[in-house]
C-alpha positions as a Python dict, from the first residue, in 0.01 Angstrom:
ca = {
    (1, 'M'): (0, 0, 0),
    (2, 'R'): (21, 181, -327),
    (3, 'A'): (-306, 229, -514),
    (4, 'L'): (-358, 57, -848),
    (5, 'P'): (-391, 269, -1154),
    (6, 'S'): (-753, 336, -1245),
    (7, 'S'): (-729, 143, -1574),
    (8, 'V'): (-594, -167, -1402),
    (9, 'A'): (-856, -148, -1131),
    (10, 'S'): (-1128, -135, -1396),
    (11, 'L'): (-994, -448, -1565),
    (12, 'V'): (-979, -640, -1237),
    (13, 'L'): (-1334, -541, -1149),
    (14, 'A'): (-1462, -647, -1491),
    (15, 'A'): (-1286, -985, -1469),
    (16, 'W'): (-1424, -1047, -1122),
    (17, 'T'): (-1777, -963, -1241),
    (18, 'L'): (-1752, -1197, -1541),
    (19, 'A'): (-1622, -1481, -1324),
    (20, 'G'): (-1909, -1439, -1082),
    (21, 'C'): (-2167, -1442, -1359),
    (22, 'S'): (-2009, -1751, -1516),
    (23, 'S'): (-2019, -1942, -1186),
    (24, 'S'): (-2385, -1855, -1132),
    (25, 'A'): (-2479, -1971, -1482),
    (26, 'D'): (-2305, -2308, -1438),
    (27, 'V'): (-2510, -2400, -1123),
    (28, 'E'): (-2848, -2556, -1220),
    (29, 'P'): (-3143, -2523, -976),
    (30, 'V'): (-3236, -2846, -794),
    (31, 'A'): (-3602, -2955, -847),
    (32, 'A'): (-3802, -2977, -525),
    (33, 'P'): (-3942, -3325, -449),
    (34, 'T'): (-4310, -3364, -539),
    (35, 'P'): (-4532, -3462, -243),
    (36, 'V'): (-4728, -3778, -322),
    (37, 'R'): (-4938, -4043, -156),
    (38, 'V'): (-4870, -4408, -222),
    (39, 'A'): (-5034, -4748, -180),
    (40, 'V'): (-4894, -5097, -162),
    (41, 'A'): (-4971, -5332, -452),
    (42, 'T'): (-5140, -5636, -302),
    (43, 'P'): (-5245, -5981, -426),
    (44, 'G'): (-5615, -6009, -504),
    (45, 'P'): (-5870, -6216, -696),
    (46, 'A'): (-5773, -6333, -1044),
    (47, 'A'): (-6126, -6268, -1174),
    (48, 'P'): (-6356, -5972, -1110),
    (49, 'T'): (-6640, -5988, -861),
    (50, 'I'): (-6970, -6023, -1047),
    (51, 'R'): (-7199, -5741, -939),
    (52, 'T'): (-7565, -5747, -1035),
    (53, 'N'): (-7915, -5698, -898),
    (54, 'G'): (-8167, -5962, -804),
    (55, 'V'): (-8513, -5995, -653),
    (56, 'L'): (-8606, -6160, -325),
    (57, 'A'): (-8858, -6441, -369),
    (58, 'N'): (-9017, -6714, -162),
    (59, 'R'): (-8815, -7031, -191),
    (60, 'D'): (-9128, -7231, -265),
    (61, 'E'): (-9370, -7052, -498),
    (62, 'V'): (-9676, -7237, -630),
    (63, 'R'): (-9872, -7127, -936),
    (64, 'L'): (-10236, -7214, -878),
    (65, 'S'): (-10476, -7271, -1167),
    (66, 'F'): (-10808, -7431, -1255),
    (67, 'K'): (-10809, -7780, -1401),
    (68, 'V'): (-11074, -7672, -1652),
    (69, 'G'): (-11118, -7353, -1847),
    (70, 'G'): (-11410, -7119, -1805),
    (71, 'L'): (-11537, -6793, -1663),
    (72, 'V'): (-11393, -6692, -1326),
    (73, 'R'): (-11682, -6670, -1082),
    (74, 'S'): (-11500, -6532, -778),
    (75, 'I'): (-11153, -6470, -636),
    (76, 'A'): (-11159, -6438, -259),
    (77, 'V'): (-10805, -6308, -201),
    (78, 'R'): (-10578, -6024, -304),
    (79, 'E'): (-10202, -5985, -324),
    (80, 'G'): (-10043, -5988, 19),
    (81, 'D'): (-10324, -6184, 187),
    (82, 'R'): (-10218, -6464, 419),
    (83, 'V'): (-10406, -6789, 365),
    (84, 'R'): (-10435, -7123, 540),
    (85, 'K'): (-10417, -7472, 399),
    (86, 'G'): (-10759, -7586, 271),
    (87, 'Q'): (-10894, -7231, 231),
    (88, 'R'): (-11100, -7169, -84),
    (89, 'L'): (-10926, -6904, -293),
    (90, 'A'): (-11118, -6888, -622),
    (91, 'Q'): (-11406, -7050, -812),
    (92, 'I'): (-11495, -7090, -1176),
    (93, 'E'): (-11850, -7090, -1313),
    (94, 'Q'): (-11973, -7446, -1252),
    (95, 'T'): (-12283, -7451, -1471),
    (96, 'E'): (-12109, -7602, -1774),
    (97, 'V'): (-11890, -7832, -1566),
    (98, 'G'): (-12191, -7944, -1363),
    (99, 'A'): (-12382, -8021, -1682),
    (100, 'R'): (-12094, -8239, -1804),
    (101, 'V'): (-12097, -8425, -1472),
    (102, 'E'): (-12471, -8488, -1497),
    (103, 'Q'): (-12435, -8608, -1857),
    (104, 'A'): (-12155, -8845, -1757),
    (105, 'R'): (-12362, -8974, -1465),
    (106, 'Q'): (-12661, -9054, -1688),
    (107, 'N'): (-12436, -9228, -1943),
    (108, 'H'): (-12288, -9435, -1662),
    (109, 'L'): (-12632, -9534, -1532),
    (110, 'K'): (-12741, -9640, -1882),
    (111, 'A'): (-12423, -9844, -1928),
    (112, 'Q'): (-12488, -10019, -1597),
    (113, 'R'): (-12844, -10105, -1702),
    (114, 'D'): (-12728, -10231, -2041),
    (115, 'L'): (-12467, -10450, -1877),
    (116, 'A'): (-12718, -10596, -1629),
    (117, 'R'): (-12959, -10681, -1911),
    (118, 'G'): (-12678, -10823, -2122),
    (119, 'E'): (-12568, -11055, -1840),
    (120, 'R'): (-12924, -11194, -1819),
    (121, 'L'): (-12941, -11241, -2194),
    (122, 'Y'): (-12602, -11412, -2193),
    (123, 'A'): (-12722, -11646, -1919),
    (124, 'D'): (-13020, -11733, -2140),
    (125, 'Q'): (-12776, -11781, -2432),
    (126, 'V'): (-12942, -11502, -2627),
    (127, 'I'): (-12620, -11301, -2684),
    (128, 'S'): (-12263, -11414, -2732),
    (129, 'L'): (-11975, -11371, -2490),
    (130, 'E'): (-11822, -11115, -2725),
    (131, 'Q'): (-12135, -10901, -2705),
    (132, 'L'): (-12130, -10925, -2326),
    (133, 'E'): (-11766, -10813, -2318),
    (134, 'D'): (-11856, -10513, -2534),
    (135, 'L'): (-12122, -10412, -2278),
    (136, 'R'): (-11871, -10445, -1996),
    (137, 'T'): (-11623, -10225, -2187),
    (138, 'Q'): (-11890, -9959, -2245),
    (139, 'Q'): (-11975, -9961, -1874),
    (140, 'A'): (-11607, -9916, -1781),
    (141, 'I'): (-11570, -9627, -2026),
    (142, 'A'): (-11879, -9456, -1884),
    (143, 'A'): (-11746, -9498, -1529),
    (144, 'A'): (-11414, -9341, -1627),
    (145, 'A'): (-11590, -9049, -1797),
    (146, 'L'): (-11797, -8988, -1484),
    (147, 'A'): (-11485, -8993, -1264),
    (148, 'S'): (-11313, -8746, -1497),
    (149, 'A'): (-11611, -8509, -1497),
    (150, 'E'): (-11637, -8523, -1118),
    (151, 'Y'): (-11263, -8455, -1092),
    (152, 'D'): (-11302, -8150, -1316),
    (153, 'L'): (-11590, -8029, -1099),
    (154, 'S'): (-11379, -8065, -786),
    (155, 'H'): (-11109, -7855, -954),
    (156, 'A'): (-11345, -7582, -1061),
    (157, 'E'): (-11224, -7408, -748),
    (158, 'I'): (-10875, -7334, -617),
    (159, 'I'): (-10793, -7455, -267),
    (160, 'A'): (-10479, -7341, -83),
    (161, 'P'): (-10242, -7642, -72),
    (162, 'R'): (-10052, -7499, 228),
    (163, 'D'): (-10018, -7197, 452),
    (164, 'G'): (-9866, -6899, 278),
    (165, 'T'): (-9904, -6556, 125),
    (166, 'I'): (-10064, -6458, -205),
    (167, 'L'): (-9776, -6309, -402),
    (168, 'R'): (-9951, -6232, -729),
    (169, 'R'): (-10308, -6226, -859),
    (170, 'L'): (-10299, -6292, -1232),
    (171, 'A'): (-10670, -6286, -1319),
    (172, 'E'): (-10987, -6101, -1225),
    (173, 'E'): (-11349, -6201, -1173),
    (174, 'R'): (-11562, -6253, -1486),
    (175, 'E'): (-11243, -6310, -1685),
    (176, 'L'): (-11222, -6613, -1915),
    (177, 'V'): (-10923, -6833, -1835),
    (178, 'G'): (-10796, -7152, -1990),
    (179, 'A'): (-10725, -7481, -1820),
    (180, 'G'): (-10390, -7474, -1643),
    (181, 'V'): (-10344, -7097, -1681),
    (182, 'P'): (-10210, -6957, -1350),
    (183, 'V'): (-10458, -6744, -1159),
    (184, 'L'): (-10275, -6699, -828),
    (185, 'V'): (-9915, -6737, -708),
    (186, 'L'): (-9878, -6864, -351),
    (187, 'G'): (-9556, -6832, -153),
    (188, 'A'): (-9510, -7097, 113),
    (189, 'E'): (-9481, -6933, 453),
    (190, 'D'): (-9235, -7174, 611),
    (191, 'A'): (-8995, -7238, 321),
    (192, 'G'): (-8780, -6925, 357),
    (193, 'F'): (-8652, -6694, 84),
    (194, 'V'): (-8406, -6697, -205),
    (195, 'V'): (-8266, -6432, -438),
    (196, 'R'): (-8321, -6479, -810),
    (197, 'A'): (-8101, -6298, -1063),
    (198, 'G'): (-7998, -6316, -1429),
    (199, 'L'): (-7637, -6333, -1553),
    (200, 'A'): (-7493, -6272, -1898),
    (201, 'D'): (-7316, -6552, -2087),
    (202, 'R'): (-6966, -6416, -2013),
    (203, 'E'): (-7052, -6424, -1641),
    (204, 'I'): (-7239, -6753, -1615),
    (205, 'V'): (-6941, -6952, -1747),
    (206, 'Q'): (-6743, -6845, -1438),
    (207, 'V'): (-7008, -6939, -1182),
    (208, 'R'): (-7026, -7270, -998),
    (209, 'L'): (-7271, -7413, -746),
    (210, 'G'): (-7168, -7309, -397),
    (211, 'D'): (-6995, -6985, -500),
    (212, 'P'): (-7026, -6730, -216),
    (213, 'V'): (-7247, -6424, -260),
    (214, 'E'): (-7281, -6109, -51),
    (215, 'I'): (-7635, -5971, -46),
    (216, 'E'): (-7745, -5618, 41),
    (217, 'L'): (-8108, -5507, 42),
    (218, 'D'): (-8200, -5148, -41),
    (219, 'A'): (-8495, -5177, 197),
    (220, 'L'): (-8265, -5274, 487),
    (221, 'P'): (-7959, -5048, 471),
    (222, 'G'): (-7665, -5169, 675),
    (223, 'E'): (-7778, -5532, 669),
    (224, 'R'): (-7548, -5768, 481),
    (225, 'L'): (-7648, -6129, 418),
    (226, 'H'): (-7421, -6411, 308),
    (227, 'G'): (-7545, -6673, 64),
    (228, 'R'): (-7433, -6927, -193),
    (229, 'V'): (-7533, -7012, -548),
    (230, 'A'): (-7792, -7290, -515),
    (231, 'E'): (-7923, -7329, -871),
    (232, 'I'): (-7791, -7241, -1218),
    (233, 'A'): (-8010, -7250, -1529),
    (234, 'S'): (-7887, -7474, -1808),
    (235, 'A'): (-8030, -7247, -2079),
    (236, 'A'): (-8081, -6874, -2125),
    (237, 'D'): (-8420, -6711, -2103),
    (238, 'P'): (-8529, -6664, -2467),
    (239, 'A'): (-8676, -6321, -2392),
    (240, 'S'): (-8388, -6162, -2199),
    (241, 'G'): (-8093, -6379, -2304),
    (242, 'L'): (-7988, -6408, -1938),
    (243, 'F'): (-7916, -6724, -1738),
    (244, 'A'): (-8116, -6751, -1417),
    (245, 'V'): (-7935, -6822, -1091),
    (246, 'E'): (-8083, -6877, -747),
    (247, 'I'): (-7900, -6777, -430),
    (248, 'A'): (-7987, -6941, -100),
    (249, 'F'): (-7913, -6764, 228),
    (250, 'E'): (-7995, -6761, 597),
    (251, 'A'): (-8262, -6495, 645),
    (252, 'R'): (-8216, -6440, 1020),
    (253, 'E'): (-8484, -6238, 1199),
    (254, 'L'): (-8542, -5975, 933),
    (255, 'P'): (-8867, -5831, 792),
    (256, 'L'): (-8823, -5986, 448),
    (257, 'R'): (-9083, -5969, 174),
    (258, 'S'): (-9099, -6122, -170),
    (259, 'G'): (-9010, -5863, -433),
    (260, 'L'): (-8743, -5670, -241),
    (261, 'V'): (-8451, -5560, -461),
    (262, 'A'): (-8113, -5712, -370),
    (263, 'R'): (-7765, -5600, -475),
    (264, 'L'): (-7533, -5896, -523),
    (265, 'A'): (-7156, -5937, -518),
    (266, 'L'): (-7074, -6287, -642),
    (267, 'S'): (-6722, -6428, -609),
    (268, 'P'): (-6674, -6682, -892),
    (269, 'A'): (-6456, -6989, -846),
    (270, 'A'): (-6184, -6845, -1072),
    (271, 'A'): (-6142, -6552, -834),
    (272, 'R'): (-6058, -6785, -545),
    (273, 'T'): (-5821, -7030, -714),
    (274, 'A'): (-5562, -6777, -840),
    (275, 'T'): (-5444, -6424, -771),
    (276, 'R'): (-5336, -6111, -954),
    (277, 'V'): (-5164, -5796, -832),
    (278, 'H'): (-5413, -5519, -751),
    (279, 'V'): (-5346, -5145, -729),
    (280, 'P'): (-5584, -4853, -664),
    (281, 'I'): (-5747, -4712, -974),
    (282, 'A'): (-5591, -4374, -887),
    (283, 'A'): (-5246, -4521, -959),
    (284, 'I'): (-5321, -4550, -1333),
    (285, 'V'): (-5189, -4240, -1508),
    (286, 'E'): (-5242, -4335, -1872),
    (287, 'G'): (-5444, -4599, -2046),
    (288, 'D'): (-5499, -4720, -2400),
    (289, 'G'): (-5706, -5035, -2410),
    (290, 'R'): (-5533, -5273, -2170),
    (291, 'S'): (-5199, -5088, -2181),
    (292, 'A'): (-5137, -4836, -1903),
    (293, 'S'): (-4865, -4683, -1685),
    (294, 'V'): (-4803, -4640, -1313),
    (295, 'Y'): (-4530, -4480, -1104),
    (296, 'V'): (-4344, -4717, -871),
    (297, 'L'): (-4128, -4586, -588),
    (298, 'D'): (-3756, -4658, -609),
    (299, 'G'): (-3639, -4508, -284),
    (300, 'A'): (-3725, -4139, -316),
    (301, 'I'): (-3752, -4156, -696),
    (302, 'A'): (-4070, -4228, -896),
    (303, 'R'): (-4009, -4469, -1184),
    (304, 'R'): (-4262, -4485, -1465),
    (305, 'R'): (-4353, -4842, -1550),
    (306, 'A'): (-4573, -4992, -1821),
    (307, 'V'): (-4842, -5235, -1703),
    (308, 'T'): (-5115, -5449, -1859),
    (309, 'V'): (-5464, -5418, -1712),
    (310, 'A'): (-5647, -5747, -1657),
    (311, 'F'): (-5974, -5596, -1530),
    (312, 'I'): (-6118, -5319, -1315),
    (313, 'D'): (-6310, -5420, -1003),
    (314, 'H'): (-6487, -5136, -826),
    (315, 'D'): (-6205, -4899, -711),
    (316, 'S'): (-5908, -5126, -781),
    (317, 'V'): (-5730, -5243, -1096),
    (318, 'A'): (-5599, -5597, -1144),
    (319, 'L'): (-5273, -5609, -1339),
    (320, 'A'): (-5153, -5889, -1564),
    (321, 'D'): (-4790, -5774, -1541),
    (322, 'G'): (-4563, -5480, -1464),
    (323, 'V'): (-4586, -5459, -1084),
    (324, 'Q'): (-4504, -5707, -809),
    (325, 'A'): (-4701, -5748, -489),
    (326, 'G'): (-4547, -5539, -212),
    (327, 'E'): (-4419, -5260, -436),
    (328, 'R'): (-4539, -4909, -363),
    (329, 'V'): (-4723, -4720, -635),
    (330, 'V'): (-4804, -4350, -646),
    (331, 'T'): (-5172, -4260, -620),
    (332, 'D'): (-5228, -3892, -536),
    (333, 'G'): (-4985, -3677, -734),
    (334, 'A'): (-4910, -3933, -1004),
    (335, 'L'): (-5047, -3710, -1280),
    (336, 'Y'): (-4781, -3445, -1211),
    (337, 'L'): (-4479, -3674, -1225),
    (338, 'E'): (-4221, -3762, -1486),
    (339, 'D'): (-3999, -4067, -1496),
    (340, 'G'): (-3716, -4025, -1244),
    (341, 'A'): (-3880, -3739, -1056),
    (342, 'P'): (-3787, -3703, -687),
    (343, 'V'): (-4081, -3741, -451),
    (344, 'T'): (-4160, -3714, -85),
    (345, 'V'): (-4423, -3947, 57),
    (346, 'F'): (-4690, -3741, 225),
    (347, 'E'): (-4852, -4040, 395),
    (348, 'E'): (-4744, -4395, 454),
    (349, 'P'): (-4968, -4661, 296),
    (350, 'D'): (-5165, -4899, 508),
    (351, 'R'): (-5411, -5058, 267),
    (352, 'L'): (-5496, -5100, -100),
    (353, 'S'): (-5733, -4806, -126),
    (354, 'G'): (-5450, -4564, -59),
    (355, 'T'): (-5609, -4438, 263),
    (356, 'S'): (-5309, -4399, 483),
    (357, 'A'): (-5184, -4339, 830),
    (358, 'R'): (-5050, -4013, 968),
    (359, 'A'): (-4841, -3791, 742),
    (360, 'Q'): (-4469, -3819, 783),
    (361, 'R'): (-4320, -3532, 976),
}
């Protein structure tokens, strides 16, 4: 073969070089799929679980007080003491009360004597029937006053009405207390326990009698009790603004004490009568008020989708719209995606939290 002239060879080489460069420039690099983890959107409660704290209390608590006011003479028990029915717990100074009893007794004796003399005078027609009836009325009044004074004397001491435990001691010896002012709080030993808690107005409107409650006690880690709402206050406490609720539960054989702190998870009726779609909180990539976005898998492509947040419950988000139950949403890796980005699923979902099975190989 005959060699090409040097000028022609140079032109051919330059053309070949330009063609190669042009072809390389026209080919765009393909983006590598982003590894992500996903979770399946699942149906869940339509209302959030109400989480609050409460205090364990004896189901039957009795506030014990004196019938009459006066100076406390003695209190024979302290908080935590176990007492038996009929046991004397406290006494008030009886000097003044005893004096009132003696005065009432003397007035009653005088009224009896006056009535006896009046009956003799009436028989002799010395006094009228009306005067005799007045004497009888005075005698009845004196008898009632004596009975009242004796009743007060009998209630100048506090007697345990049943077996139980002293929960609180609200007064001390030599302290002046009024009639009916609680001095001791007795918890009945055989009545069991309840949990008492306070709920805000936006929560109490969702609660109904019988709603289930899960109870956990800080003092007994690992123990979970199941109860139900047994009582709901009809008015808020004027001091705290909260509505009191009482939760009844089966105590089982546990070392329970009044005053233990309980953590409550209450499922209101609204949460059981309807459902919403729930996704892990990690699936939310942007949020502004109730507007947010998630990435939903469309085959191997991540599609950005606008959603409306109904509420957040612990580590999941309930959606009002935007995602259907059963769709897969991106959790780990969602912050690095754009709409239409190719992805590779690092792990297959097996539950709402996004915790998954083995990684795909």
